[in-house]
Structure formats: C-alpha cells, structure tokens
All heavy atoms as TSV, in Angstrom:
chain	resi	resn	atom	element	x	y	z
A	1	MET	N	N	-49.119	197.418	5.800
A	1	MET	CA	C	-48.022	198.289	5.825
A	1	MET	C	C	-47.907	198.950	7.133
A	1	MET	O	O	-48.858	199.609	7.590
A	1	MET	CB	C	-48.036	199.272	4.800
A	1	MET	CG	C	-46.863	200.206	4.709
A	1	MET	SD	S	-46.894	201.193	3.214
A	1	MET	CE	C	-47.817	202.585	3.636
A	2	LYS	N	N	-46.695	198.848	7.826
A	2	LYS	CA	C	-46.537	199.435	9.151
A	2	LYS	C	C	-45.800	200.791	8.922
A	2	LYS	O	O	-44.731	200.719	8.426
A	2	LYS	CB	C	-45.803	198.463	10.046
A	2	LYS	CG	C	-45.644	198.928	11.444
A	2	LYS	CD	C	-45.037	197.923	12.259
A	2	LYS	CE	C	-44.932	198.378	13.674
A	2	LYS	NZ	N	-44.188	197.431	14.529
A	3	LEU	N	N	-46.395	201.789	9.266
A	3	LEU	CA	C	-45.866	203.242	9.054
A	3	LEU	C	C	-45.275	203.732	10.420
A	3	LEU	O	O	-46.046	203.854	11.448
A	3	LEU	CB	C	-46.810	204.105	8.587
A	3	LEU	CG	C	-46.318	205.516	8.309
A	3	LEU	CD1	C	-45.132	205.527	7.264
A	3	LEU	CD2	C	-47.389	206.413	7.803
A	4	ASP	N	N	-44.022	203.865	10.572
A	4	ASP	CA	C	-43.457	204.434	11.843
A	4	ASP	C	C	-42.889	205.840	11.541
A	4	ASP	O	O	-41.791	205.880	10.840
A	4	ASP	CB	C	-42.330	203.466	12.346
A	4	ASP	CG	C	-41.840	203.902	13.657
A	4	ASP	OD1	O	-42.477	204.746	14.399
A	4	ASP	OD2	O	-40.833	203.419	14.173
A	5	LEU	N	N	-43.555	206.814	12.003
A	5	LEU	CA	C	-43.186	208.193	11.692
A	5	LEU	C	C	-41.898	208.643	12.565
A	5	LEU	O	O	-41.403	209.724	12.186
A	5	LEU	CB	C	-44.268	209.154	11.949
A	5	LEU	CG	C	-45.538	208.962	11.045
A	5	LEU	CD1	C	-46.594	209.917	11.558
A	5	LEU	CD2	C	-44.964	209.350	9.672
A	6	ARG	N	N	-41.475	207.951	13.446
A	6	ARG	CA	C	-40.417	208.274	14.313
A	6	ARG	C	C	-39.112	208.409	13.354
A	6	ARG	O	O	-38.174	209.379	13.700
A	6	ARG	CB	C	-40.090	207.408	15.413
A	6	ARG	CG	C	-41.175	207.456	16.453
A	6	ARG	CD	C	-41.021	206.523	17.618
A	6	ARG	NE	N	-41.308	205.109	17.005
A	6	ARG	CZ	C	-41.742	204.143	17.746
A	6	ARG	NH1	N	-41.614	204.185	19.091
A	6	ARG	NH2	N	-41.974	203.041	17.301
A	7	LEU	N	N	-38.834	207.621	12.384
A	7	LEU	CA	C	-37.634	207.500	11.589
A	7	LEU	C	C	-37.612	208.862	10.817
A	7	LEU	O	O	-36.549	209.548	10.860
A	7	LEU	CB	C	-37.606	206.303	10.748
A	7	LEU	CG	C	-36.288	206.131	9.855
A	7	LEU	CD1	C	-35.115	206.074	10.786
A	7	LEU	CD2	C	-36.422	204.945	8.971
A	8	PRO	N	N	-38.495	209.206	9.969
A	8	PRO	CA	C	-38.461	210.284	9.144
A	8	PRO	C	C	-38.519	211.637	10.067
A	8	PRO	O	O	-37.721	212.675	9.695
A	8	PRO	CB	C	-39.583	210.360	8.227
A	8	PRO	CG	C	-40.572	209.399	8.709
A	8	PRO	CD	C	-39.777	208.383	9.577
A	9	ILE	N	N	-39.217	211.584	11.136
A	9	ILE	CA	C	-39.204	212.805	11.960
A	9	ILE	C	C	-37.855	213.010	12.679
A	9	ILE	O	O	-37.308	214.084	12.729
A	9	ILE	CB	C	-40.351	212.734	12.928
A	9	ILE	CG1	C	-41.716	212.979	12.314
A	9	ILE	CG2	C	-40.135	213.747	14.085
A	9	ILE	CD1	C	-42.945	212.670	13.203
A	10	GLY	N	N	-37.306	211.944	13.131
A	10	GLY	CA	C	-36.034	211.857	13.730
A	10	GLY	C	C	-34.909	212.321	12.766
A	10	GLY	O	O	-34.066	213.220	13.082
A	11	LEU	N	N	-34.952	211.863	11.526
A	11	LEU	CA	C	-33.994	212.301	10.526
A	11	LEU	C	C	-34.193	213.821	10.113
A	11	LEU	O	O	-33.123	214.555	10.008
A	11	LEU	CB	C	-34.088	211.459	9.283
A	11	LEU	CG	C	-33.581	210.070	9.318
A	11	LEU	CD1	C	-33.889	209.284	8.102
A	11	LEU	CD2	C	-32.085	209.979	9.702
A	12	MET	N	N	-35.352	214.252	10.045
A	12	MET	CA	C	-35.667	215.614	9.617
A	12	MET	C	C	-35.177	216.583	10.803
A	12	MET	O	O	-34.382	217.564	10.437
A	12	MET	CB	C	-37.153	215.914	9.407
A	12	MET	CG	C	-37.441	217.270	9.142
A	12	MET	SD	S	-39.290	217.581	9.028
A	12	MET	CE	C	-39.721	217.554	10.833
A	13	PHE	N	N	-35.476	216.248	11.961
A	13	PHE	CA	C	-35.086	217.184	13.187
A	13	PHE	C	C	-33.552	217.105	13.333
A	13	PHE	O	O	-32.960	218.141	13.650
A	13	PHE	CB	C	-35.831	216.784	14.357
A	13	PHE	CG	C	-37.083	217.468	14.578
A	13	PHE	CD1	C	-38.293	216.752	14.234
A	13	PHE	CD2	C	-37.131	218.680	15.125
A	13	PHE	CE1	C	-39.475	217.400	14.336
A	13	PHE	CE2	C	-38.450	219.365	15.159
A	13	PHE	CZ	C	-39.598	218.696	14.859
A	14	THR	N	N	-32.883	215.990	13.084
A	14	THR	CA	C	-31.406	215.849	13.215
A	14	THR	C	C	-30.725	216.633	12.070
A	14	THR	O	O	-29.885	217.426	12.438
A	14	THR	CB	C	-31.019	214.463	13.001
A	14	THR	OG1	O	-31.624	213.615	14.016
A	14	THR	CG2	C	-29.605	214.255	13.169
A	15	ILE	N	N	-31.299	216.732	10.888
A	15	ILE	CA	C	-30.678	217.494	9.833
A	15	ILE	C	C	-30.916	218.961	10.005
A	15	ILE	O	O	-29.844	219.754	9.953
A	15	ILE	CB	C	-31.302	217.091	8.434
A	15	ILE	CG1	C	-30.845	215.663	8.014
A	15	ILE	CG2	C	-31.000	218.116	7.325
A	15	ILE	CD1	C	-31.595	215.127	6.912
A	16	PHE	N	N	-32.056	219.363	10.541
A	16	PHE	CA	C	-32.322	220.704	10.775
A	16	PHE	C	C	-31.530	221.217	12.029
A	16	PHE	O	O	-30.954	222.340	12.039
A	16	PHE	CB	C	-33.746	220.966	11.083
A	16	PHE	CG	C	-34.692	221.013	9.858
A	16	PHE	CD1	C	-35.957	220.741	9.941
A	16	PHE	CD2	C	-34.163	221.240	8.647
A	16	PHE	CE1	C	-36.823	220.795	8.910
A	16	PHE	CE2	C	-34.938	221.291	7.586
A	16	PHE	CZ	C	-36.310	221.021	7.614
A	17	GLY	N	N	-31.360	220.320	12.990
A	17	GLY	CA	C	-30.601	220.619	14.199
A	17	GLY	C	C	-29.070	220.828	13.882
A	17	GLY	O	O	-28.413	221.710	14.323
A	18	VAL	N	N	-28.583	219.895	12.984
A	18	VAL	CA	C	-27.109	219.988	12.601
A	18	VAL	C	C	-26.905	221.431	11.849
A	18	VAL	O	O	-25.956	222.084	12.057
A	18	VAL	CB	C	-26.731	218.889	11.731
A	18	VAL	CG1	C	-25.404	219.107	11.134
A	18	VAL	CG2	C	-26.616	217.635	12.614
A	19	ALA	N	N	-27.864	221.755	10.859
A	19	ALA	CA	C	-27.696	222.844	10.075
A	19	ALA	C	C	-27.687	224.204	10.933
A	19	ALA	O	O	-26.982	225.125	10.877
A	19	ALA	CB	C	-28.764	222.932	9.022
A	20	LEU	N	N	-28.766	224.216	11.872
A	20	LEU	CA	C	-28.858	225.354	12.760
A	20	LEU	C	C	-27.625	225.433	13.764
A	20	LEU	O	O	-27.292	226.565	13.996
A	20	LEU	CB	C	-30.281	225.224	13.584
A	20	LEU	CG	C	-30.771	226.479	14.096
A	20	LEU	CD1	C	-30.837	227.624	13.051
A	20	LEU	CD2	C	-32.145	226.267	14.766
A	21	THR	N	N	-27.272	224.357	14.192
A	21	THR	CA	C	-26.021	224.438	15.204
A	21	THR	C	C	-24.842	224.873	14.448
A	21	THR	O	O	-24.096	225.771	14.904
A	21	THR	CB	C	-25.802	222.956	15.739
A	21	THR	OG1	O	-26.895	222.582	16.480
A	21	THR	CG2	C	-24.629	223.035	16.681
A	22	VAL	N	N	-24.523	224.449	13.230
A	22	VAL	CA	C	-23.453	224.916	12.448
A	22	VAL	C	C	-23.589	226.409	12.159
A	22	VAL	O	O	-22.639	227.232	12.267
A	22	VAL	CB	C	-23.202	224.078	11.024
A	22	VAL	CG1	C	-22.266	224.726	10.218
A	22	VAL	CG2	C	-22.843	222.660	11.535
A	23	TYR	N	N	-24.793	226.832	11.761
A	23	TYR	CA	C	-25.034	228.219	11.528
A	23	TYR	C	C	-24.825	229.093	12.837
A	23	TYR	O	O	-24.211	230.245	12.804
A	23	TYR	CB	C	-26.442	228.504	11.010
A	23	TYR	CG	C	-26.754	230.016	10.771
A	23	TYR	CD1	C	-26.206	230.570	9.641
A	23	TYR	CD2	C	-27.432	230.703	11.560
A	23	TYR	CE1	C	-26.395	231.949	9.391
A	23	TYR	CE2	C	-27.830	232.082	11.311
A	23	TYR	CZ	C	-27.202	232.580	10.227
A	23	TYR	OH	O	-27.427	233.864	9.934
A	24	GLY	N	N	-25.176	228.542	14.011
A	24	GLY	CA	C	-24.954	229.345	15.200
A	24	GLY	C	C	-23.449	229.377	15.572
A	24	GLY	O	O	-23.104	230.349	16.185
A	25	ILE	N	N	-22.757	228.350	15.285
A	25	ILE	CA	C	-21.230	228.406	15.361
A	25	ILE	C	C	-20.576	229.411	14.626
A	25	ILE	O	O	-19.621	230.135	15.062
A	25	ILE	CB	C	-20.726	227.070	15.335
A	25	ILE	CG1	C	-21.320	226.092	16.509
A	25	ILE	CG2	C	-19.204	227.032	15.359
A	25	ILE	CD1	C	-20.869	224.665	16.390
A	26	VAL	N	N	-20.818	229.436	13.299
A	26	VAL	CA	C	-20.124	230.270	12.246
A	26	VAL	C	C	-20.696	231.674	12.133
A	26	VAL	O	O	-20.046	232.445	11.521
A	26	VAL	CB	C	-20.078	229.601	10.959
A	26	VAL	CG1	C	-19.241	228.177	11.087
A	26	VAL	CG2	C	-21.368	229.411	10.285
A	27	SER	N	N	-21.832	231.943	12.652
A	27	SER	CA	C	-22.509	233.301	12.467
A	27	SER	C	C	-21.838	234.336	13.278
A	27	SER	O	O	-21.153	234.034	14.348
A	27	SER	CB	C	-23.961	233.277	12.777
A	27	SER	OG	O	-24.145	232.884	14.063
A	28	SER	N	N	-21.966	235.578	12.858
A	28	SER	CA	C	-21.416	236.667	13.574
A	28	SER	C	C	-22.037	237.042	14.856
A	28	SER	O	O	-23.222	236.698	15.023
A	28	SER	CB	C	-21.551	237.917	12.652
A	28	SER	OG	O	-21.185	239.071	13.364
A	29	GLU	N	N	-21.282	237.551	15.829
A	29	GLU	CA	C	-22.004	237.880	17.205
A	29	GLU	C	C	-22.852	239.012	17.037
A	29	GLU	O	O	-23.776	239.241	17.867
A	29	GLU	CB	C	-20.700	238.264	18.165
A	29	GLU	CG	C	-19.761	237.123	18.445
A	29	GLU	CD	C	-20.390	236.129	19.443
A	29	GLU	OE1	O	-21.164	236.703	20.238
A	29	GLU	OE2	O	-20.059	234.998	19.469
A	30	ALA	N	N	-22.709	239.806	16.033
A	30	ALA	CA	C	-23.499	241.009	15.864
A	30	ALA	C	C	-25.020	240.749	15.719
A	30	ALA	O	O	-25.833	241.589	16.177
A	30	ALA	CB	C	-23.053	241.878	14.743
A	31	ILE	N	N	-25.396	239.726	15.170
A	31	ILE	CA	C	-26.780	239.377	14.966
A	31	ILE	C	C	-27.442	239.014	16.273
A	31	ILE	O	O	-28.734	238.895	16.232
A	31	ILE	CB	C	-27.038	238.261	13.814
A	31	ILE	CG1	C	-26.504	236.916	14.254
A	31	ILE	CG2	C	-26.323	238.706	12.504
A	31	ILE	CD1	C	-26.758	235.758	13.351
A	32	TYR	N	N	-26.763	238.700	17.180
A	32	TYR	CA	C	-27.278	238.358	18.544
A	32	TYR	C	C	-27.552	239.442	19.525
A	32	TYR	O	O	-27.786	239.187	20.696
A	32	TYR	CB	C	-26.565	237.141	19.137
A	32	TYR	CG	C	-26.544	235.906	18.247
A	32	TYR	CD1	C	-25.252	235.568	17.653
A	32	TYR	CD2	C	-27.648	235.311	17.915
A	32	TYR	CE1	C	-25.225	234.451	16.723
A	32	TYR	CE2	C	-27.645	234.178	16.984
A	32	TYR	CZ	C	-26.481	233.890	16.433
A	32	TYR	OH	O	-26.394	232.754	15.619
A	33	GLU	N	N	-27.408	240.697	19.129
A	33	GLU	CA	C	-27.473	241.858	19.945
A	33	GLU	C	C	-28.870	242.007	20.440
A	33	GLU	O	O	-29.189	242.319	21.571
A	33	GLU	CB	C	-27.069	243.096	19.196
A	33	GLU	CG	C	-25.513	243.153	19.083
A	33	GLU	CD	C	-25.096	244.430	18.316
A	33	GLU	OE1	O	-25.966	245.359	18.127
A	33	GLU	OE2	O	-23.988	244.498	17.855
A	34	ARG	N	N	-29.877	241.680	19.600
A	34	ARG	CA	C	-31.297	241.804	20.033
A	34	ARG	C	C	-31.718	240.752	20.918
A	34	ARG	O	O	-32.736	240.938	21.752
A	34	ARG	CB	C	-32.174	241.724	18.683
A	34	ARG	CG	C	-32.208	242.907	17.829
A	34	ARG	CD	C	-33.072	242.804	16.687
A	34	ARG	NE	N	-34.537	242.831	17.196
A	34	ARG	CZ	C	-35.551	242.696	16.443
A	34	ARG	NH1	N	-35.468	242.439	15.220
A	34	ARG	NH2	N	-36.700	242.736	16.985
A	35	SER	N	N	-30.979	239.621	21.016
A	35	SER	CA	C	-31.359	238.587	21.996
A	35	SER	C	C	-30.421	238.624	23.210
A	35	SER	O	O	-30.085	237.504	23.762
A	35	SER	CB	C	-31.237	237.290	21.241
A	35	SER	OG	O	-29.970	236.996	20.797
A	36	LEU	N	N	-29.952	239.780	23.595
A	36	LEU	CA	C	-29.120	239.975	24.702
A	36	LEU	C	C	-27.904	239.100	24.651
A	36	LEU	O	O	-27.408	238.712	25.686
A	36	LEU	CB	C	-29.947	239.617	26.004
A	36	LEU	CG	C	-31.135	240.426	26.226
A	36	LEU	CD1	C	-31.948	239.956	27.416
A	36	LEU	CD2	C	-30.921	241.985	26.362
A	37	GLY	N	N	-27.278	238.866	23.606
A	37	GLY	CA	C	-25.981	238.183	23.284
A	37	GLY	C	C	-26.152	236.680	23.333
A	37	GLY	O	O	-25.129	236.028	23.268
A	38	ILE	N	N	-27.377	236.218	23.476
A	38	ILE	CA	C	-27.510	234.755	23.507
A	38	ILE	C	C	-27.526	234.188	22.095
A	38	ILE	O	O	-28.324	234.763	21.222
A	38	ILE	CB	C	-28.802	234.392	24.293
A	38	ILE	CG1	C	-28.738	234.833	25.708
A	38	ILE	CG2	C	-29.027	232.865	24.187
A	38	ILE	CD1	C	-30.065	234.844	26.383
A	39	ASP	N	N	-26.779	233.184	21.874
A	39	ASP	CA	C	-26.653	232.573	20.584
A	39	ASP	C	C	-27.878	231.592	20.384
A	39	ASP	O	O	-27.771	230.366	20.589
A	39	ASP	CB	C	-25.385	231.781	20.351
A	39	ASP	CG	C	-25.112	231.402	18.981
A	39	ASP	OD1	O	-26.013	231.504	18.105
A	39	ASP	OD2	O	-23.947	231.053	18.645
A	40	VAL	N	N	-29.059	232.170	20.112
A	40	VAL	CA	C	-30.296	231.438	19.980
A	40	VAL	C	C	-30.245	230.292	18.822
A	40	VAL	O	O	-30.661	229.221	19.224
A	40	VAL	CB	C	-31.544	232.420	19.634
A	40	VAL	CG1	C	-32.714	231.687	19.499
A	40	VAL	CG2	C	-31.522	233.499	20.649
A	41	ASN	N	N	-29.604	230.588	17.843
A	41	ASN	CA	C	-29.468	229.530	16.719
A	41	ASN	C	C	-28.713	228.331	17.262
A	41	ASN	O	O	-29.015	227.247	16.955
A	41	ASN	CB	C	-28.812	230.054	15.480
A	41	ASN	CG	C	-29.717	231.103	14.852
A	41	ASN	OD1	O	-30.930	230.824	14.727
A	41	ASN	ND2	N	-29.137	232.093	14.261
A	42	LEU	N	N	-27.659	228.565	18.025
A	42	LEU	CA	C	-26.839	227.460	18.478
A	42	LEU	C	C	-27.634	226.674	19.488
A	42	LEU	O	O	-27.685	225.420	19.438
A	42	LEU	CB	C	-25.520	227.923	19.242
A	42	LEU	CG	C	-24.747	226.929	19.857
A	42	LEU	CD1	C	-24.163	225.887	18.883
A	42	LEU	CD2	C	-23.568	227.568	20.603
A	43	TRP	N	N	-28.269	227.291	20.454
A	43	TRP	CA	C	-29.093	226.573	21.519
A	43	TRP	C	C	-30.245	225.833	20.931
A	43	TRP	O	O	-30.425	224.665	21.207
A	43	TRP	CB	C	-29.498	227.562	22.645
A	43	TRP	CG	C	-28.249	227.946	23.489
A	43	TRP	CD1	C	-27.707	229.156	23.456
A	43	TRP	CD2	C	-27.570	227.172	24.343
A	43	TRP	NE1	N	-26.666	229.125	24.364
A	43	TRP	CE2	C	-26.563	227.818	24.979
A	43	TRP	CE3	C	-27.694	225.810	24.683
A	43	TRP	CZ2	C	-25.705	227.334	25.806
A	43	TRP	CZ3	C	-26.867	225.338	25.806
A	43	TRP	CH2	C	-25.802	226.023	26.259
A	44	TRP	N	N	-31.048	226.467	20.025
A	44	TRP	CA	C	-32.169	225.792	19.443
A	44	TRP	C	C	-31.713	224.647	18.438
A	44	TRP	O	O	-32.297	223.634	18.330
A	44	TRP	CB	C	-33.080	226.716	18.762
A	44	TRP	CG	C	-33.978	227.211	19.769
A	44	TRP	CD1	C	-33.997	228.567	20.305
A	44	TRP	CD2	C	-35.118	226.606	20.360
A	44	TRP	NE1	N	-35.057	228.615	21.253
A	44	TRP	CE2	C	-35.752	227.495	21.355
A	44	TRP	CE3	C	-35.604	225.286	20.314
A	44	TRP	CZ2	C	-36.819	227.101	22.131
A	44	TRP	CZ3	C	-36.726	224.916	21.153
A	44	TRP	CH2	C	-37.301	225.810	22.007
A	45	GLY	N	N	-30.651	224.864	17.824
A	45	GLY	CA	C	-30.003	223.774	17.101
A	45	GLY	C	C	-29.711	222.589	17.805
A	45	GLY	O	O	-29.901	221.427	17.476
A	46	LEU	N	N	-29.108	222.860	18.979
A	46	LEU	CA	C	-28.859	221.645	19.893
A	46	LEU	C	C	-30.038	221.009	20.394
A	46	LEU	O	O	-30.049	219.755	20.529
A	46	LEU	CB	C	-27.843	222.129	20.985
A	46	LEU	CG	C	-26.487	222.595	20.746
A	46	LEU	CD1	C	-25.793	223.174	21.915
A	46	LEU	CD2	C	-25.749	221.488	20.097
A	47	VAL	N	N	-31.070	221.800	20.672
A	47	VAL	CA	C	-32.361	221.216	21.053
A	47	VAL	C	C	-32.938	220.358	19.958
A	47	VAL	O	O	-33.354	219.180	20.285
A	47	VAL	CB	C	-33.330	222.273	21.492
A	47	VAL	CG1	C	-34.845	221.726	21.746
A	47	VAL	CG2	C	-32.894	222.875	22.818
A	48	LEU	N	N	-33.019	220.853	18.828
A	48	LEU	CA	C	-33.483	220.085	17.622
A	48	LEU	C	C	-32.668	218.821	17.414
A	48	LEU	O	O	-33.260	217.733	17.020
A	48	LEU	CB	C	-33.559	220.965	16.451
A	48	LEU	CG	C	-34.612	222.083	16.364
A	48	LEU	CD1	C	-34.329	222.956	15.060
A	48	LEU	CD2	C	-35.916	221.583	16.444
A	49	LEU	N	N	-31.454	219.011	17.517
A	49	LEU	CA	C	-30.408	217.795	17.226
A	49	LEU	C	C	-30.729	216.774	18.321
A	49	LEU	O	O	-30.888	215.485	18.036
A	49	LEU	CB	C	-28.952	218.241	17.421
A	49	LEU	CG	C	-27.979	217.254	17.120
A	49	LEU	CD1	C	-28.081	216.591	15.775
A	49	LEU	CD2	C	-26.615	217.855	17.329
A	50	ALA	N	N	-30.912	217.094	19.540
A	50	ALA	CA	C	-31.105	216.087	20.633
A	50	ALA	C	C	-32.497	215.398	20.375
A	50	ALA	O	O	-32.570	214.267	20.501
A	50	ALA	CB	C	-31.149	216.721	22.038
A	51	PHE	N	N	-33.538	216.257	20.130
A	51	PHE	CA	C	-34.851	215.664	19.843
A	51	PHE	C	C	-34.865	214.652	18.657
A	51	PHE	O	O	-35.355	213.561	18.775
A	51	PHE	CB	C	-35.784	216.732	19.644
A	51	PHE	CG	C	-37.317	216.227	19.273
A	51	PHE	CD1	C	-38.106	215.685	20.399
A	51	PHE	CD2	C	-37.764	216.284	18.007
A	51	PHE	CE1	C	-39.320	215.271	20.073
A	51	PHE	CE2	C	-39.008	215.821	17.756
A	51	PHE	CZ	C	-39.806	215.252	18.768
A	52	GLY	N	N	-34.229	215.068	17.540
A	52	GLY	CA	C	-34.037	214.290	16.408
A	52	GLY	C	C	-33.306	212.887	16.691
A	52	GLY	O	O	-33.768	211.842	16.213
A	53	LEU	N	N	-32.269	212.957	17.493
A	53	LEU	CA	C	-31.505	211.797	17.844
A	53	LEU	C	C	-32.380	210.883	18.807
A	53	LEU	O	O	-32.311	209.584	18.544
A	53	LEU	CB	C	-30.183	212.161	18.542
A	53	LEU	CG	C	-29.127	212.833	17.566
A	53	LEU	CD1	C	-27.950	213.184	18.260
A	53	LEU	CD2	C	-28.795	211.884	16.419
A	54	VAL	N	N	-33.102	211.428	19.564
A	54	VAL	CA	C	-34.007	210.633	20.449
A	54	VAL	C	C	-35.027	209.945	19.579
A	54	VAL	O	O	-35.263	208.772	19.851
A	54	VAL	CB	C	-34.635	211.387	21.592
A	54	VAL	CG1	C	-35.739	210.738	22.232
A	54	VAL	CG2	C	-33.488	211.913	22.548
A	55	MET	N	N	-35.666	210.696	18.707
A	55	MET	CA	C	-36.700	210.007	17.884
A	55	MET	C	C	-36.150	208.936	17.020
A	55	MET	O	O	-36.738	207.945	16.740
A	55	MET	CB	C	-37.295	211.128	17.032
A	55	MET	CG	C	-38.219	212.065	17.934
A	55	MET	SD	S	-39.666	211.295	18.630
A	55	MET	CE	C	-40.714	211.111	17.265
A	56	PHE	N	N	-34.951	209.273	16.466
A	56	PHE	CA	C	-34.266	208.226	15.621
A	56	PHE	C	C	-33.837	206.973	16.433
A	56	PHE	O	O	-34.025	205.970	15.974
A	56	PHE	CB	C	-32.942	208.908	15.013
A	56	PHE	CG	C	-32.273	208.051	13.961
A	56	PHE	CD1	C	-32.803	207.835	12.760
A	56	PHE	CD2	C	-31.037	207.388	14.309
A	56	PHE	CE1	C	-32.152	206.930	11.813
A	56	PHE	CE2	C	-30.459	206.498	13.389
A	56	PHE	CZ	C	-31.048	206.316	12.210
A	57	ALA	N	N	-33.425	207.141	17.608
A	57	ALA	CA	C	-33.059	206.056	18.517
A	57	ALA	C	C	-34.375	205.239	18.737
A	57	ALA	O	O	-34.271	203.892	18.838
A	57	ALA	CB	C	-32.358	206.601	19.775
A	58	PHE	N	N	-35.450	205.900	19.126
A	58	PHE	CA	C	-36.723	205.138	19.342
A	58	PHE	C	C	-37.107	204.383	18.205
A	58	PHE	O	O	-37.601	203.169	18.207
A	58	PHE	CB	C	-37.720	206.126	19.761
A	58	PHE	CG	C	-37.769	206.558	21.167
A	58	PHE	CD1	C	-38.363	207.747	21.534
A	58	PHE	CD2	C	-36.988	205.814	22.003
A	58	PHE	CE1	C	-38.228	208.143	22.824
A	58	PHE	CE2	C	-36.968	206.343	23.470
A	58	PHE	CZ	C	-37.642	207.512	23.806
A	59	ALA	N	N	-36.929	204.980	16.966
A	59	ALA	CA	C	-37.371	204.113	15.677
A	59	ALA	C	C	-36.464	203.092	15.471
A	59	ALA	O	O	-36.924	201.987	15.107
A	59	ALA	CB	C	-37.338	205.108	14.515
A	60	VAL	N	N	-35.086	203.121	15.664
A	60	VAL	CA	C	-34.183	202.016	15.618
A	60	VAL	C	C	-34.523	200.904	16.559
A	60	VAL	O	O	-34.527	199.703	16.212
A	60	VAL	CB	C	-32.682	202.450	15.594
A	60	VAL	CG1	C	-31.813	201.336	15.673
A	60	VAL	CG2	C	-32.436	203.394	14.399
A	61	ARG	N	N	-34.706	201.411	17.811
A	61	ARG	CA	C	-35.018	200.362	18.876
A	61	ARG	C	C	-36.309	199.634	18.598
A	61	ARG	O	O	-36.403	198.425	18.816
A	61	ARG	CB	C	-35.136	201.144	20.193
A	61	ARG	CG	C	-35.279	200.206	21.357
A	61	ARG	CD	C	-35.269	200.944	22.662
A	61	ARG	NE	N	-36.302	200.377	23.398
A	61	ARG	CZ	C	-37.089	201.148	24.273
A	61	ARG	NH1	N	-36.987	202.405	24.253
A	61	ARG	NH2	N	-38.021	200.676	24.941
A	62	ALA	N	N	-37.311	200.339	17.971
A	62	ALA	CA	C	-38.576	199.743	17.749
A	62	ALA	C	C	-38.521	198.749	16.605
A	62	ALA	O	O	-39.250	197.800	16.519
A	62	ALA	CB	C	-39.722	200.820	17.519
A	63	GLY	N	N	-37.617	199.101	15.631
A	63	GLY	CA	C	-37.412	198.319	14.455
A	63	GLY	C	C	-36.754	196.876	14.746
A	63	GLY	O	O	-36.990	195.961	14.011
A	64	ARG	N	N	-36.030	196.824	15.851
A	64	ARG	CA	C	-35.349	195.684	16.323
A	64	ARG	C	C	-36.243	194.574	16.843
A	64	ARG	O	O	-36.068	193.404	16.809
A	64	ARG	CB	C	-34.269	195.800	17.255
A	64	ARG	CG	C	-33.063	196.593	16.740
A	64	ARG	CD	C	-31.953	196.512	17.596
A	64	ARG	NE	N	-31.222	197.773	17.438
A	64	ARG	CZ	C	-30.445	198.227	18.393
A	64	ARG	NH1	N	-30.192	197.563	19.498
A	64	ARG	NH2	N	-29.684	199.270	18.190
A	65	HIS	N	N	-37.309	195.056	17.521
A	65	HIS	CA	C	-38.255	194.139	18.105
A	65	HIS	C	C	-39.452	193.795	17.195
A	65	HIS	O	O	-40.152	194.736	16.825
A	65	HIS	CB	C	-38.831	194.671	19.490
A	65	HIS	CG	C	-37.681	195.051	20.400
A	65	HIS	ND1	N	-36.933	194.107	21.087
A	65	HIS	CD2	C	-37.209	196.236	20.808
A	65	HIS	CE1	C	-36.032	194.648	21.767
A	65	HIS	NE2	N	-36.092	195.981	21.647
A	66	PRO	N	N	-39.701	192.583	16.938
A	66	PRO	CA	C	-40.724	192.283	16.090
A	66	PRO	C	C	-42.174	192.355	16.647
A	66	PRO	O	O	-42.465	192.527	17.687
A	66	PRO	CB	C	-40.561	190.700	15.661
A	66	PRO	CG	C	-39.566	190.206	16.617
A	66	PRO	CD	C	-38.905	191.440	17.276
C-alpha cells in the first residue's frame, strides 16, 4: 500500500485556509485593533490556502506518474 500524505494534508490546509480567509473577510474591523489593524485571519488564511493548494498539486502530479 502506497501512502501519500500530500493529498490529505493539502485538502486539510485548503479547507482551513478557505474557512479562515472567509472569516477574515466577513469579520469586524474592531477585532483587529490589537494587531495594529492588520487582518491577521485574512493573511494567514491566504497562506494556509496557498500551502494547501501546493501540496494538493504535488499529490495530483505524483499520482499521474507511475
């Protein structure tokens, strides 16, 4: 059995990234006063989303080559 962890890790980070990005977009500006007005949830959501998509792409690419 060949176990490739890139696929579930990619999916997990993509799902978390989408959820955090959406929360960062719809959340109130007042909660970001402590972080100097930086929308931390939006930025880290985008980072998680990008990492998840890269891992998912690597898993799909590795699955095509026998």
